[in-house]
PDB file with one MODEL, atoms N, CA, C and O in Angstrom:
MODEL        1
ATOM      1  N   UNK A   1     114.738  92.781  46.561  1.00  0.00           N
ATOM      2  CA  UNK A   1     114.258  94.050  46.052  1.00  0.00           C
ATOM      3  C   UNK A   1     114.123  95.019  47.236  1.00  0.00           C
ATOM      4  O   UNK A   1     113.551  94.670  48.269  1.00  0.00           O
ATOM      5  N   UNK A   2     114.637  96.195  47.079  1.00  0.00           N
ATOM      6  CA  UNK A   2     114.596  97.208  48.133  1.00  0.00           C
ATOM      7  C   UNK A   2     113.294  98.001  48.072  1.00  0.00           C
ATOM      8  O   UNK A   2     112.560  97.946  47.085  1.00  0.00           O
ATOM      9  N   UNK A   3     113.028  98.730  49.136  1.00  0.00           N
ATOM     10  CA  UNK A   3     111.854  99.595  49.154  1.00  0.00           C
ATOM     11  C   UNK A   3     112.015 100.686  48.101  1.00  0.00           C
ATOM     12  O   UNK A   3     113.122 101.151  47.826  1.00  0.00           O
ATOM     13  N   UNK A   4     110.895 101.080  47.522  1.00  0.00           N
ATOM     14  CA  UNK A   4     110.890 102.087  46.460  1.00  0.00           C
ATOM     15  C   UNK A   4     110.118 103.300  46.956  1.00  0.00           C
ATOM     16  O   UNK A   4     109.101 103.159  47.634  1.00  0.00           O
ATOM     17  N   UNK A   5     110.590 104.465  46.626  1.00  0.00           N
ATOM     18  CA  UNK A   5     109.868 105.694  46.992  1.00  0.00           C
ATOM     19  C   UNK A   5     108.761 105.937  45.976  1.00  0.00           C
ATOM     20  O   UNK A   5     108.867 105.559  44.809  1.00  0.00           O
ATOM     21  N   UNK A   6     107.706 106.575  46.445  1.00  0.00           N
ATOM     22  CA  UNK A   6     106.521 106.825  45.610  1.00  0.00           C
ATOM     23  C   UNK A   6     106.906 107.622  44.370  1.00  0.00           C
ATOM     24  O   UNK A   6     106.467 107.294  43.268  1.00  0.00           O
ATOM     25  N   UNK A   7     107.724 108.667  44.533  1.00  0.00           N
ATOM     26  CA  UNK A   7     108.077 109.498  43.381  1.00  0.00           C
ATOM     27  C   UNK A   7     108.893 108.723  42.348  1.00  0.00           C
ATOM     28  O   UNK A   7     108.787 108.997  41.152  1.00  0.00           O
ATOM     29  N   UNK A   8     109.712 107.750  42.794  1.00  0.00           N
ATOM     30  CA  UNK A   8     110.478 106.932  41.855  1.00  0.00           C
ATOM     31  C   UNK A   8     109.551 106.024  41.055  1.00  0.00           C
ATOM     32  O   UNK A   8     109.723 105.836  39.850  1.00  0.00           O
ATOM     33  N   UNK A   9     108.574 105.472  41.747  1.00  0.00           N
ATOM     34  CA  UNK A   9     107.602 104.601  41.093  1.00  0.00           C
ATOM     35  C   UNK A   9     106.757 105.391  40.090  1.00  0.00           C
ATOM     36  O   UNK A   9     106.468 104.902  38.998  1.00  0.00           O
ATOM     37  N   UNK A  10     106.369 106.592  40.455  1.00  0.00           N
ATOM     38  CA  UNK A  10     105.588 107.444  39.553  1.00  0.00           C
ATOM     39  C   UNK A  10     106.386 107.770  38.292  1.00  0.00           C
ATOM     40  O   UNK A  10     105.857 107.746  37.181  1.00  0.00           O
ATOM     41  N   UNK A  11     107.651 108.070  38.485  1.00  0.00           N
ATOM     42  CA  UNK A  11     108.512 108.394  37.341  1.00  0.00           C
ATOM     43  C   UNK A  11     108.631 107.181  36.418  1.00  0.00           C
ATOM     44  O   UNK A  11     108.576 107.317  35.196  1.00  0.00           O
ATOM     45  N   UNK A  12     108.793 106.015  37.000  1.00  0.00           N
ATOM     46  CA  UNK A  12     108.898 104.775  36.225  1.00  0.00           C
ATOM     47  C   UNK A  12     107.633 104.516  35.415  1.00  0.00           C
ATOM     48  O   UNK A  12     107.699 104.092  34.261  1.00  0.00           O
ATOM     49  N   UNK A  13     106.473 104.776  36.033  1.00  0.00           N
ATOM     50  CA  UNK A  13     105.195 104.532  35.369  1.00  0.00           C
ATOM     51  C   UNK A  13     104.789 105.667  34.435  1.00  0.00           C
ATOM     52  O   UNK A  13     103.859 105.521  33.643  1.00  0.00           O
ATOM     53  N   UNK A  14     105.489 106.797  34.528  1.00  0.00           N
ATOM     54  CA  UNK A  14     105.189 107.927  33.656  1.00  0.00           C
ATOM     55  C   UNK A  14     103.943 108.688  34.065  1.00  0.00           C
ATOM     56  O   UNK A  14     103.245 109.244  33.217  1.00  0.00           O
ATOM     57  N   UNK A  15     103.658 108.717  35.366  1.00  0.00           N
ATOM     58  CA  UNK A  15     102.490 109.423  35.877  1.00  0.00           C
ATOM     59  C   UNK A  15     102.895 110.279  37.066  1.00  0.00           C
ATOM     60  O   UNK A  15     104.028 110.194  37.539  1.00  0.00           O
ATOM     61  N   UNK A  16     101.973 111.103  37.549  1.00  0.00           N
ATOM     62  CA  UNK A  16     102.271 111.991  38.671  1.00  0.00           C
ATOM     63  C   UNK A  16     102.263 111.228  39.984  1.00  0.00           C
ATOM     64  O   UNK A  16     101.560 110.228  40.132  1.00  0.00           O
ATOM     65  N   UNK A  17     103.047 111.707  40.927  1.00  0.00           N
ATOM     66  CA  UNK A  17     103.142 111.084  42.252  1.00  0.00           C
ATOM     67  C   UNK A  17     101.803 111.048  42.965  1.00  0.00           C
ATOM     68  O   UNK A  17     101.483 110.076  43.649  1.00  0.00           O
ATOM     69  N   UNK A  18     101.013 112.118  42.805  1.00  0.00           N
ATOM     70  CA  UNK A  18      99.724 112.155  43.508  1.00  0.00           C
ATOM     71  C   UNK A  18      98.772 111.072  43.003  1.00  0.00           C
ATOM     72  O   UNK A  18      97.921 110.602  43.758  1.00  0.00           O
ATOM     73  N   UNK A  19      98.904 110.672  41.744  1.00  0.00           N
ATOM     74  CA  UNK A  19      98.076 109.595  41.206  1.00  0.00           C
ATOM     75  C   UNK A  19      98.483 108.266  41.845  1.00  0.00           C
ATOM     76  O   UNK A  19      97.631 107.456  42.209  1.00  0.00           O
ATOM     77  N   UNK A  20      99.791 108.053  41.976  1.00  0.00           N
ATOM     78  CA  UNK A  20     100.291 106.833  42.612  1.00  0.00           C
ATOM     79  C   UNK A  20      99.869 106.811  44.084  1.00  0.00           C
ATOM     80  O   UNK A  20      99.450 105.774  44.599  1.00  0.00           O
ATOM     81  N   UNK A  21      99.982 107.949  44.750  1.00  0.00           N
ATOM     82  CA  UNK A  21      99.599 108.021  46.154  1.00  0.00           C
ATOM     83  C   UNK A  21      98.115 107.707  46.332  1.00  0.00           C
ATOM     84  O   UNK A  21      97.738 107.006  47.271  1.00  0.00           O
ATOM     85  N   UNK A  22      97.284 108.214  45.448  1.00  0.00           N
ATOM     86  CA  UNK A  22      95.846 107.942  45.531  1.00  0.00           C
ATOM     87  C   UNK A  22      95.564 106.453  45.342  1.00  0.00           C
ATOM     88  O   UNK A  22      94.741 105.875  46.052  1.00  0.00           O
ATOM     89  N   UNK A  23      96.244 105.843  44.389  1.00  0.00           N
ATOM     90  CA  UNK A  23      96.057 104.410  44.140  1.00  0.00           C
ATOM     91  C   UNK A  23      96.526 103.589  45.339  1.00  0.00           C
ATOM     92  O   UNK A  23      95.867 102.621  45.721  1.00  0.00           O
ATOM     93  N   UNK A  24      97.644 103.961  45.929  1.00  0.00           N
ATOM     94  CA  UNK A  24      98.153 103.251  47.102  1.00  0.00           C
ATOM     95  C   UNK A  24      97.172 103.362  48.261  1.00  0.00           C
ATOM     96  O   UNK A  24      96.954 102.394  48.989  1.00  0.00           O
ATOM     97  N   UNK A  25      96.581 104.541  48.432  1.00  0.00           N
ATOM     98  CA  UNK A  25      95.605 104.712  49.502  1.00  0.00           C
ATOM     99  C   UNK A  25      94.352 103.883  49.243  1.00  0.00           C
ATOM    100  O   UNK A  25      93.747 103.371  50.185  1.00  0.00           O
ATOM    101  N   UNK A  26      93.954 103.744  47.976  1.00  0.00           N
ATOM    102  CA  UNK A  26      92.831 102.879  47.621  1.00  0.00           C
ATOM    103  C   UNK A  26      93.135 101.429  47.975  1.00  0.00           C
ATOM    104  O   UNK A  26      92.247 100.669  48.362  1.00  0.00           O
ATOM    105  N   UNK A  27      94.416 101.056  47.836  1.00  0.00           N
ATOM    106  CA  UNK A  27      94.858  99.695  48.134  1.00  0.00           C
ATOM    107  C   UNK A  27      95.015  99.471  49.639  1.00  0.00           C
ATOM    108  O   UNK A  27      95.290  98.354  50.078  1.00  0.00           O
ATOM    109  N   UNK A  28      94.839 100.532  50.427  1.00  0.00           N
ATOM    110  CA  UNK A  28      94.944 100.403  51.873  1.00  0.00           C
ATOM    111  C   UNK A  28      96.333 100.649  52.431  1.00  0.00           C
ATOM    112  O   UNK A  28      96.596 100.351  53.596  1.00  0.00           O
ATOM    113  N   UNK A  29      97.221 101.186  51.614  1.00  0.00           N
ATOM    114  CA  UNK A  29      98.583 101.483  52.057  1.00  0.00           C
ATOM    115  C   UNK A  29      98.637 102.889  52.632  1.00  0.00           C
ATOM    116  O   UNK A  29      97.966 103.794  52.136  1.00  0.00           O
ATOM    117  N   UNK A  30      99.431 103.069  53.671  1.00  0.00           N
ATOM    118  CA  UNK A  30      99.576 104.373  54.301  1.00  0.00           C
ATOM    119  C   UNK A  30     100.771 105.091  53.689  1.00  0.00           C
ATOM    120  O   UNK A  30     101.914 104.674  53.876  1.00  0.00           O
ATOM    121  N   UNK A  31     100.507 106.168  52.960  1.00  0.00           N
ATOM    122  CA  UNK A  31     101.576 106.998  52.389  1.00  0.00           C
ATOM    123  C   UNK A  31     101.261 108.446  52.718  1.00  0.00           C
ATOM    124  O   UNK A  31     100.132 108.905  52.542  1.00  0.00           O
ATOM    125  N   UNK A  32     102.258 109.152  53.191  1.00  0.00           N
ATOM    126  CA  UNK A  32     102.072 110.559  53.558  1.00  0.00           C
ATOM    127  C   UNK A  32     102.500 111.503  52.451  1.00  0.00           C
ATOM    128  O   UNK A  32     101.871 112.536  52.219  1.00  0.00           O
ATOM    129  N   UNK A  33     103.581 111.137  51.769  1.00  0.00           N
ATOM    130  CA  UNK A  33     104.115 112.042  50.754  1.00  0.00           C
ATOM    131  C   UNK A  33     104.761 111.227  49.643  1.00  0.00           C
ATOM    132  O   UNK A  33     104.832 110.000  49.706  1.00  0.00           O
ATOM    133  N   UNK A  34     105.227 111.936  48.631  1.00  0.00           N
ATOM    134  CA  UNK A  34     105.876 111.280  47.499  1.00  0.00           C
ATOM    135  C   UNK A  34     107.209 110.649  47.887  1.00  0.00           C
ATOM    136  O   UNK A  34     107.738 109.817  47.149  1.00  0.00           O
ATOM    137  N   UNK A  35     107.754 111.033  49.031  1.00  0.00           N
ATOM    138  CA  UNK A  35     109.018 110.430  49.454  1.00  0.00           C
ATOM    139  C   UNK A  35     108.804 109.262  50.423  1.00  0.00           C
ATOM    140  O   UNK A  35     109.768 108.730  50.972  1.00  0.00           O
ATOM    141  N   UNK A  36     107.555 108.864  50.633  1.00  0.00           N
ATOM    142  CA  UNK A  36     107.269 107.669  51.435  1.00  0.00           C
ATOM    143  C   UNK A  36     107.756 106.442  50.671  1.00  0.00           C
ATOM    144  O   UNK A  36     107.782 106.431  49.440  1.00  0.00           O
ATOM    145  N   UNK A  37     108.143 105.407  51.420  1.00  0.00           N
ATOM    146  CA  UNK A  37     108.600 104.180  50.766  1.00  0.00           C
ATOM    147  C   UNK A  37     107.470 103.171  50.695  1.00  0.00           C
ATOM    148  O   UNK A  37     106.516 103.213  51.473  1.00  0.00           O
ATOM    149  N   UNK A  38     107.605 102.256  49.734  1.00  0.00           N
ATOM    150  CA  UNK A  38     106.592 101.237  49.503  1.00  0.00           C
ATOM    151  C   UNK A  38     107.288  99.878  49.507  1.00  0.00           C
ATOM    152  O   UNK A  38     108.355  99.720  48.915  1.00  0.00           O
ATOM    153  N   UNK A  39     106.682  98.903  50.172  1.00  0.00           N
ATOM    154  CA  UNK A  39     107.236  97.557  50.262  1.00  0.00           C
ATOM    155  C   UNK A  39     107.198  96.860  48.892  1.00  0.00           C
ATOM    156  O   UNK A  39     106.306  97.131  48.088  1.00  0.00           O
ATOM    157  N   UNK A  40     108.160  95.965  48.624  1.00  0.00           N
ATOM    158  CA  UNK A  40     108.233  95.273  47.329  1.00  0.00           C
ATOM    159  C   UNK A  40     106.950  94.566  46.874  1.00  0.00           C
ATOM    160  O   UNK A  40     106.603  94.672  45.698  1.00  0.00           O
ATOM    161  N   UNK A  41     106.226  93.844  47.755  1.00  0.00           N
ATOM    162  CA  UNK A  41     104.994  93.205  47.264  1.00  0.00           C
ATOM    163  C   UNK A  41     103.947  94.215  46.781  1.00  0.00           C
ATOM    164  O   UNK A  41     103.205  93.945  45.837  1.00  0.00           O
ATOM    165  N   UNK A  42     103.896  95.361  47.427  1.00  0.00           N
ATOM    166  CA  UNK A  42     102.943  96.404  47.044  1.00  0.00           C
ATOM    167  C   UNK A  42     103.361  97.021  45.710  1.00  0.00           C
ATOM    168  O   UNK A  42     102.518  97.299  44.858  1.00  0.00           O
ATOM    169  N   UNK A  43     104.659  97.233  45.534  1.00  0.00           N
ATOM    170  CA  UNK A  43     105.179  97.773  44.273  1.00  0.00           C
ATOM    171  C   UNK A  43     104.832  96.835  43.130  1.00  0.00           C
ATOM    172  O   UNK A  43     104.393  97.273  42.067  1.00  0.00           O
ATOM    173  N   UNK A  44     105.030  95.543  43.354  1.00  0.00           N
ATOM    174  CA  UNK A  44     104.738  94.549  42.319  1.00  0.00           C
ATOM    175  C   UNK A  44     103.262  94.595  41.935  1.00  0.00           C
ATOM    176  O   UNK A  44     102.929  94.574  40.750  1.00  0.00           O
ATOM    177  N   UNK A  45     102.382  94.656  42.926  1.00  0.00           N
ATOM    178  CA  UNK A  45     100.936  94.707  42.655  1.00  0.00           C
ATOM    179  C   UNK A  45     100.571  95.987  41.905  1.00  0.00           C
ATOM    180  O   UNK A  45      99.762  95.957  40.977  1.00  0.00           O
ATOM    181  N   UNK A  46     101.159  97.099  42.302  1.00  0.00           N
ATOM    182  CA  UNK A  46     100.874  98.371  41.648  1.00  0.00           C
ATOM    183  C   UNK A  46     101.327  98.344  40.192  1.00  0.00           C
ATOM    184  O   UNK A  46     100.612  98.818  39.310  1.00  0.00           O
ATOM    185  N   UNK A  47     102.503  97.796  39.941  1.00  0.00           N
ATOM    186  CA  UNK A  47     103.005  97.690  38.557  1.00  0.00           C
ATOM    187  C   UNK A  47     102.102  96.810  37.712  1.00  0.00           C
ATOM    188  O   UNK A  47     101.909  97.074  36.525  1.00  0.00           O
ATOM    189  N   UNK A  48     101.549  95.768  38.312  1.00  0.00           N
ATOM    190  CA  UNK A  48     100.629  94.888  37.576  1.00  0.00           C
ATOM    191  C   UNK A  48      99.305  95.579  37.287  1.00  0.00           C
ATOM    192  O   UNK A  48      98.741  95.419  36.204  1.00  0.00           O
ATOM    193  N   UNK A  49      98.809  96.345  38.250  1.00  0.00           N
ATOM    194  CA  UNK A  49      97.497  96.976  38.114  1.00  0.00           C
ATOM    195  C   UNK A  49      97.502  98.225  37.240  1.00  0.00           C
ATOM    196  O   UNK A  49      96.574  98.439  36.460  1.00  0.00           O
ATOM    197  N   UNK A  50      98.521  99.036  37.362  1.00  0.00           N
ATOM    198  CA  UNK A  50      98.496 100.338  36.706  1.00  0.00           C
ATOM    199  C   UNK A  50      98.511 100.301  35.185  1.00  0.00           C
ATOM    200  O   UNK A  50      97.732 101.035  34.576  1.00  0.00           O
ATOM    201  N   UNK A  51      99.336  99.506  34.537  1.00  0.00           N
ATOM    202  CA  UNK A  51      99.289  99.533  33.064  1.00  0.00           C
ATOM    203  C   UNK A  51      97.915  99.188  32.510  1.00  0.00           C
ATOM    204  O   UNK A  51      97.503  99.759  31.500  1.00  0.00           O
ATOM    205  N   UNK A  52      97.204  98.279  33.137  1.00  0.00           N
ATOM    206  CA  UNK A  52      95.865  97.916  32.664  1.00  0.00           C
ATOM    207  C   UNK A  52      94.901  99.089  32.809  1.00  0.00           C
ATOM    208  O   UNK A  52      94.109  99.350  31.903  1.00  0.00           O
ATOM    209  N   UNK A  53      94.957  99.796  33.926  1.00  0.00           N
ATOM    210  CA  UNK A  53      94.073 100.945  34.138  1.00  0.00           C
ATOM    211  C   UNK A  53      94.390 102.067  33.168  1.00  0.00           C
ATOM    212  O   UNK A  53      93.482 102.678  32.606  1.00  0.00           O
ATOM    213  N   UNK A  54      95.669 102.343  32.966  1.00  0.00           N
ATOM    214  CA  UNK A  54      96.042 103.432  32.066  1.00  0.00           C
ATOM    215  C   UNK A  54      95.729 103.086  30.619  1.00  0.00           C
ATOM    216  O   UNK A  54      95.332 103.961  29.849  1.00  0.00           O
ATOM    217  N   UNK A  55      95.898 101.839  30.240  1.00  0.00           N
ATOM    218  CA  UNK A  55      95.578 101.418  28.878  1.00  0.00           C
ATOM    219  C   UNK A  55      94.078 101.555  28.620  1.00  0.00           C
ATOM    220  O   UNK A  55      93.669 101.909  27.515  1.00  0.00           O
ATOM    221  N   UNK A  56      93.269 101.279  29.625  1.00  0.00           N
ATOM    222  CA  UNK A  56      91.818 101.405  29.485  1.00  0.00           C
ATOM    223  C   UNK A  56      91.411 102.858  29.257  1.00  0.00           C
ATOM    224  O   UNK A  56      90.410 103.136  28.597  1.00  0.00           O
ATOM    225  N   UNK A  57      92.197 103.779  29.808  1.00  0.00           N
ATOM    226  CA  UNK A  57      91.917 105.202  29.630  1.00  0.00           C
ATOM    227  C   UNK A  57      92.573 105.754  28.367  1.00  0.00           C
ATOM    228  O   UNK A  57      92.369 106.917  28.020  1.00  0.00           O
ATOM    229  N   UNK A  58      93.357 104.928  27.681  1.00  0.00           N
ATOM    230  CA  UNK A  58      94.025 105.376  26.469  1.00  0.00           C
ATOM    231  C   UNK A  58      95.321 106.113  26.720  1.00  0.00           C
ATOM    232  O   UNK A  58      95.801 106.839  25.849  1.00  0.00           O
ATOM    233  N   UNK A  59      95.896 105.937  27.905  1.00  0.00           N
ATOM    234  CA  UNK A  59      97.143 106.606  28.253  1.00  0.00           C
ATOM    235  C   UNK A  59      98.278 105.605  28.143  1.00  0.00           C
ATOM    236  O   UNK A  59      98.184 104.495  28.667  1.00  0.00           O
ATOM    237  N   UNK A  60      99.339 105.989  27.472  1.00  0.00           N
ATOM    238  CA  UNK A  60     100.509 105.120  27.379  1.00  0.00           C
ATOM    239  C   UNK A  60     101.386 105.337  28.592  1.00  0.00           C
ATOM    240  O   UNK A  60     101.613 106.475  29.004  1.00  0.00           O
ATOM    241  N   UNK A  61     101.889 104.235  29.177  1.00  0.00           N
ATOM    242  CA  UNK A  61     102.745 104.355  30.352  1.00  0.00           C
ATOM    243  C   UNK A  61     104.154 104.768  29.971  1.00  0.00           C
ATOM    244  O   UNK A  61     104.821 105.474  30.728  1.00  0.00           O
ATOM    245  N   UNK A  62     104.612 104.338  28.814  1.00  0.00           N
ATOM    246  CA  UNK A  62     105.923 104.770  28.349  1.00  0.00           C
ATOM    247  C   UNK A  62     105.867 104.901  26.835  1.00  0.00           C
ATOM    248  O   UNK A  62     105.368 104.007  26.150  1.00  0.00           O
ATOM    249  N   UNK A  63     106.367 105.991  26.319  1.00  0.00           N
ATOM    250  CA  UNK A  63     106.303 106.184  24.868  1.00  0.00           C
ATOM    251  C   UNK A  63     107.187 105.181  24.142  1.00  0.00           C
ATOM    252  O   UNK A  63     108.297 104.879  24.581  1.00  0.00           O
ATOM    253  N   UNK A  64     106.687 104.676  23.041  1.00  0.00           N
ATOM    254  CA  UNK A  64     107.470 103.754  22.236  1.00  0.00           C
ATOM    255  C   UNK A  64     108.553 104.530  21.496  1.00  0.00           C
ATOM    256  O   UNK A  64     108.286 105.615  20.978  1.00  0.00           O
ATOM    257  N   UNK A  65     109.767 103.996  21.437  1.00  0.00           N
ATOM    258  CA  UNK A  65     110.821 104.713  20.742  1.00  0.00           C
ATOM    259  C   UNK A  65     110.523 104.776  19.249  1.00  0.00           C
ATOM    260  O   UNK A  65     110.061 103.797  18.663  1.00  0.00           O
ATOM    261  N   UNK A  66     110.782 105.895  18.649  1.00  0.00           N
ATOM    262  CA  UNK A  66     110.512 106.075  17.229  1.00  0.00           C
ATOM    263  C   UNK A  66     111.552 105.300  16.421  1.00  0.00           C
ATOM    264  O   UNK A  66     112.741 105.308  16.739  1.00  0.00           O
ATOM    265  N   UNK A  67     111.084 104.640  15.386  1.00  0.00           N
ATOM    266  CA  UNK A  67     111.998 103.893  14.515  1.00  0.00           C
ATOM    267  C   UNK A  67     112.761 104.886  13.647  1.00  0.00           C
ATOM    268  O   UNK A  67     112.181 105.858  13.164  1.00  0.00           O
ATOM    269  N   UNK A  68     114.038 104.655  13.446  1.00  0.00           N
ATOM    270  CA  UNK A  68     114.798 105.579  12.599  1.00  0.00           C
ATOM    271  C   UNK A  68     114.297 105.505  11.157  1.00  0.00           C
ATOM    272  O   UNK A  68     113.953 104.433  10.659  1.00  0.00           O
ATOM    273  N   UNK A  69     114.263 106.640  10.513  1.00  0.00           N
ATOM    274  CA  UNK A  69     113.801 106.703   9.127  1.00  0.00           C
ATOM    275  C   UNK A  69     114.800 106.012   8.214  1.00  0.00           C
ATOM    276  O   UNK A  69     116.013 106.140   8.381  1.00  0.00           O
ATOM    277  N   UNK A  70     114.272 105.283   7.252  1.00  0.00           N
ATOM    278  CA  UNK A  70     115.134 104.585   6.306  1.00  0.00           C
ATOM    279  C   UNK A  70     115.720 105.599   5.320  1.00  0.00           C
ATOM    280  O   UNK A  70     115.011 106.497   4.865  1.00  0.00           O
ATOM    281  N   UNK A  71     117.002 105.463   4.987  1.00  0.00           N
ATOM    282  CA  UNK A  71     117.595 106.389   4.012  1.00  0.00           C
ATOM    283  C   UNK A  71     116.942 106.223   2.648  1.00  0.00           C
ATOM    284  O   UNK A  71     116.570 105.112   2.268  1.00  0.00           O
ATOM    285  N   UNK A  72     116.803 107.298   1.926  1.00  0.00           N
ATOM    286  CA  UNK A  72     116.126 107.276   0.630  1.00  0.00           C
ATOM    287  C   UNK A  72     116.979 106.777  -0.465  1.00  0.00           C
ATOM    288  O   UNK A  72     116.534 106.706  -1.610  1.00  0.00           O
TER     289      UNK A  72
ENDMDL
END
């Protein structure tokens, strides 16, 4: 797995880059900007942690695709 940029990770999670940067800084990671890279183990931990936090706040990380309407 290659290094991931903060803005790419934010886009994947469906949140703003500054939120990801704040979380990374809480985790003790040094990030200067949204184009900073993040090591694979840190990305994995962030992906594990973030859906639980967002679900607790009632925020969906990715919208569920709408089911097609059945013909009448």
